[in-house]
C-alpha positions, 0 to 999 in steps of 0.5 A: 254751098258744097265747097263750104260744107266740104271745108267745114267737114275737113276742118272738123276732121282736123279739129278731131285729129288735133284734139286726139293728138294733144290728148295722147301727148298729155297722157304719154308725156309727163308734165305736158299740158297741151290744149288741143283747142288752142293748138287748133286755133293757132293752126287754123289762123295760120291756115287762113293767112296762108290761104289769103296769100295764095288767093290774093297773090298766087291765084290772082295772077292765074285767074284763067287757070284757078278761077273758082279758087282765086275769087274773093268770095271763095276766100270768104267762104273758106275763111267762114268755115275756118272761123266756124271751126275755131268757134266750135273748138273754143266752145268745146274747150269751155264746155269740156272743163265743166263736166269734171267735178270740182275738187273740194278744198277743205284745208284738212290733211290726213294724219297718219301715225307712223311713229311716236316721234313724227306724224305724216301729213297727207293732203287729200 
């Protein structure tokens, strides 16, 4: 249980780091549209694949040295922590968009009289 909680807390810390980094990239780089939840999901899935390779290929040959890390039950505990963090990231993404007010699209444009020959139209 302690290993699960440590894995879960470390995954949440990585999620926070990725969300902050993607938010900063979106603010500092014009035109960037990074979604931190999707980036974290891709990174976590890659980590699960690498963890499976280490558990079942590398650590399996040296069970006497890496006994507690090479068992399938330890892998499933770690993958459950990854899965829970991925679900939290996607839930964060779904609830994050609901806090912003929706833009009203009335189709009206503001007409600014600039000269007697033309009118400027400014979408609002």
